[in-house]
N, C-alpha and C positions, 0 to 999 in steps of 0.2 A: 731934162725931162725924161720920163721913163721910155717914151717912144723913140728917143734918140740914143739911148744908153748903149745899145749894141749895133749901131747903124753901119759900122764897118770894122774891119779887123783891128785897126789901130785904136779905135774908141773902146772896143771890147777888151783889149789887153790893158788899156789904161784903167778902165772901170774895175776889172778883176784884180789888178794890182792894188788899187785903193781899198777894195773890199777885204782882201786878205790882210792888208796893212791894219785896217780897223779891227779885224779879228785878233790879230797879234796884240794890239793895244788893250783890247778887252781882257785877253788872257793874262797879260802883265798886271793889269789893275786888279783882277780877281786874286792873283797871287799875293799882291801887296795887302789886300784886305784880309786874306787868310792869315798871313804872317802877323798882321797887327792884332788880330783876335788871339793868336797864339801867344804873342808877347804880353797881352793883357791878362792871360790866364783864363779866358772865357770861351775858347774854341770848343771845348768839350761840353759846353752847356748852351751852345748856340745852334739854332736851326739855320742851315745854309741851303738855299735853293738857287741853282744856276739854270736859267732858261732864257727864252726870248719870245717875242710876240708872233713872229711868223718866219717861214722859210723864204728862200729866194730862188727863182729860176734864172739860170745863166745861159739861156738859149735852148734849154730842154723844151720840147714840143714847139719850138720856134717862138718861145715867149720869154719875156723878161719880168723881173720883179715878183710880186705876190699876187693876190687877188683871185687865184683860181684854185679849184679843188684837187689839183694834181699833187702827188706825193711831195714833190720838191717844195711846194708852197706850204703844204699842211704840216709837214714834219718839223719839229724844233727839238733842240736838246733839252733834257730835263735831268739834272743831277741833284740829288738830295743827300745832304749830310745831316743826320738827325741823331742827337745823343740818346734818344729813346730807341733807336734801331737795334734789334737783336743782333748779336755778334755774327751769327751765321748768315745774315742777309747783307752785311756790309760788303761792298764791292761787287754785288750781284746785279744782274740786269732783269728788268721786268718789261714784258711786252704788252701789258694792259693799256687800254685807251685812257690817257689822261688829257684833260682839256684846260685851257687857260682859266675857265670858270672855276676850276678846282683850287687855284692858288689862294684866293682869299679865305675860303673855308679851312684850308690847311694851316695857314698862318694864324688865323683866329683860334682854331682848336689847340694849336701848340701853345698859344698864349693863355689858354683856358678862358677864352672869351666866347660867349654864346654866338653861334652863327645865325644871323638873321634868316628867317624862313623864306625871304624873297630871293636869297642866293640860290642859284640852281646847280652849283657844283658840289663836290664831295671832298672830304678830307683824304688826301693822297696817303696819309700815314696808315690808313686802313690796309693798304696793300702790303706793308712790311711789318707793322706791329701785329697784325693778325697771324704772321708767320712764326711768331715766337713759340717755342716749345715749352717755355716757362713764363706764362703771362704774369705781368706785375699787377698789384692790386687795382691800379687805376686803368689797366688795359681793358678794352671791351673784348669780349670773347667772340669767337667765330660765329656763334649763334646770333649775335646782335647785328652782324654786318649783312645787309642785303647784298645780293650778287652784284658784282661790278659790271659796268656797262660793257656790252658786246658790240655796240654800234653807236654812231652819233650822226647828227645832222649838221650840215655845213651850209652857210649862205653868204654870198657876196651880192649885195643888191645895189644897183645903180638906178636911181629914179629917172623917169623919162625926161629928156632934155626940155621938153615943152613945159614941164612943171617949174623950172627955174630959169630958163632962157626963153624970152618972149620973141626975140628978133629971129625971123626965119633964116636970114643969111648966116647969122651966128650959129643957129642950130645945125645948118648944113656943114659949116666949117668944123664945129666941135664933134659932129657925129663920126668923123674920121678918126677921132682920138678917144671916143667914148669907150669905156671898159664895159663889156657885156656882163649882165647879171648871170650868176650861175649858182645852182643848188646841188647838193649831193647827199647821198646816204652812204656812209663809209662803214664797212665791216672788215673783218679779218680776211675774208676770202673774195668778196666782191665790192665793187664801188659803182654806184649808179649816179650818173651826172645828168643834170637837166639844164639847158640853156634857154630860159623863157623868152628872150628877145628873138630867138630863131626857132623856137619850138622844136628843139633838137635834143635827142637823148643819146647817151653813151653808157656802155657797161664795160668794165674792165675786170678781168679775173686776176686778182692781185697775187695769188699764190703762184700761178703759172706765168704771169706777166707783171712782175713787180715794178717795171719801168713804164707801164701803161702805154705800150706802143701799139697794141692791137685792140681795137674796139670790137667787142663781141656782141653788140646789141642785136644785130641781124641773125646771129646764131643762137640766141638765147630764147628758150621756150616762152611763149606769150604769158603763161601762168606765172613764170618767174619774174618777168618784166612787170606784170601787174602787181605782184607782191612787193617788189622793191619800190615801185611808184607809190603805192598806197602807204607803205611803211614810212617812206620819207615824208609824205604829207602828214601822217599822224604825229611824227616827231616834230614837224614844223609847228603844228597846232599846239602841242604841249609846250614848246619853247615860248611861243608868243603868249601863251596863257600864264607863263611864269612857273610851270611845274619843274621839279627837279629833273635834271638831265643826266 
């Protein structure tokens, strides 16, 4: 169980060994897949996306696993190999915010399949195909691309125990292991986090404090706190309503 994963030094070392062992296995498997595509002669006509669903905390902030809006949990690898990619963008890095909701629109667009309007993500290829100095006939021009997102909304929601556990003793026992809900507004410079179960707010200055070690909520002007709070709520409403994010 997650609450026992790092309970002592020996368990921590065992779990970390297993974690890196799995990472090595994934690396080997990906290499075999790439090699097979190359042998079949289709590597240069195949869109390859390497990513995962979430990050993991290995004791940072005194926490384990995922579920929280801290950087260690939010950040995941994203490597794209796309035959449509302009030569001068191959091997480069991009720091724009991409989200898991972008994967399906990216794959559908590459397959020239219409993206359903209910999907809230965007085609990641916009970020590198737009960089071409010599756009191809099927490329969309810079003028057709709306600005890429500069912020995003995060939510991990745990319903109240009473909504699915009716026994009071069971509620008391499980409460010790219940994961608290947390919401966040993430930007390049600031991160606003809200813990609704405890009505507690945090603000981190990501450029000055990339490891989120210093909560600057109490030092942040009230007007800035209000703007972050209201903007997070506005994005939450948009997401729930199904609008593009």
